[in-house]
matplotlib code that plots the C-alpha trace (Angstrom):
import matplotlib.pyplot as plt

x = [-11.2, -8.3, -6.0, -3.3, -4.8, -5.7, -8.7, -6.5, -4.8, -5.8, -5.4, -8.4, -10.9, -13.7, -16.1, -14.4, -17.8, -18.5, -15.4, -17.0, -19.8, -17.3, -15.2, -18.3, -19.5, -16.1, -16.2, -13.0, -12.2, -13.3, -10.4, -10.4, -9.4, -6.8, -5.1, -5.1, -3.5, -0.9, 0.0, 0.2, 2.8, 4.7, 5.0, 6.1, 8.8, 10.0, 10.3, 12.6, 10.1, 11.3, 9.8, 8.7, 6.5, 5.0, 4.4, 2.6, 0.4, -0.6, -1.2, 1.3, 2.6, 6.2, 8.3, 9.3, 5.8, 5.8, 9.3, 8.4, 5.2, 6.8, 10.2, 9.6, 10.3, 13.8, 15.5, 15.8, 16.5, 19.7, 21.1, 20.1, 21.8, 25.0, 25.0, 24.6, 27.5, 29.7, 29.0, 29.8, 33.0, 34.3, 32.4, 30.9, 27.3, 25.6, 27.1]
y = [2.0, -0.4, -1.1, 1.6, 3.8, 7.4, 9.2, 11.1, 7.9, 6.9, 3.3, 3.9, 4.7, 2.2, 3.5, 4.7, 5.2, 7.9, 9.8, 11.8, 13.0, 14.0, 16.0, 17.7, 18.6, 20.0, 22.0, 20.3, 19.3, 15.8, 13.4, 9.7, 7.8, 6.0, 9.4, 10.4, 7.0, 7.4, 11.0, 9.8, 7.2, 9.4, 12.2, 9.8, 8.2, 11.7, 12.7, 9.7, 7.6, 4.0, 1.9, -0.8, 1.7, 3.0, -0.6, -1.5, 1.6, 0.7, -2.9, -4.2, -7.7, -6.8, -3.6, -4.6, -4.0, -0.5, 0.4, -0.9, 1.1, 4.3, 4.1, 7.6, 9.0, 7.4, 9.7, 12.6, 10.1, 9.0, 12.5, 12.9, 9.6, 10.6, 14.0, 12.2, 9.8, 12.6, 14.5, 11.4, 10.7, 14.2, 16.5, 18.3, 19.3, 19.2, 19.7]
z = [-0.5, -0.9, 2.0, 2.4, -0.3, 0.4, -0.9, -3.4, -4.8, -8.3, -7.2, -4.9, -7.7, -7.1, -9.7, -12.9, -14.6, -12.1, -13.0, -15.8, -13.5, -10.8, -13.4, -14.7, -11.2, -10.4, -13.7, -14.8, -18.4, -19.5, -19.5, -19.7, -16.5, -18.6, -19.4, -15.8, -14.9, -17.7, -16.6, -13.0, -13.8, -16.2, -13.6, -10.9, -13.1, -14.3, -10.6, -10.0, -8.1, -8.0, -10.8, -8.3, -6.5, -9.8, -11.0, -7.8, -7.9, -11.5, -10.6, -13.1, -12.5, -13.2, -13.3, -16.8, -18.0, -16.4, -17.8, -21.3, -21.3, -20.0, -21.7, -23.3, -19.8, -19.6, -22.1, -19.7, -16.8, -18.6, -18.4, -14.8, -14.0, -15.8, -13.9, -10.6, -11.3, -12.5, -9.2, -7.1, -9.0, -9.6, -7.3, -10.3, -10.9, -14.3, -17.8]

ax = plt.figure().add_subplot(projection="3d")
ax.plot(x, y, z, "-o")
ax.set_aspect("equal")
plt.show()
């Protein structure tokens, strides 16, 4: 296991070839490790996790690569950001 990684971290996967066997043994649907990785990043970004953290978990060399790859998540994030700013400036919530 990598330093600082927990047993549930995707970053700690040492044997991706064994993932299919593990899914089958757990009676879970077959899914590519890449798809799990992509879902992991998308969910974190959608939950407002900092892009630097997501980038590090994925092993990307820059946050730009992460944000370019997962730009589809940012559409909803724009509205969330606008709502936050509005609340800070005017004490309002949502539109």
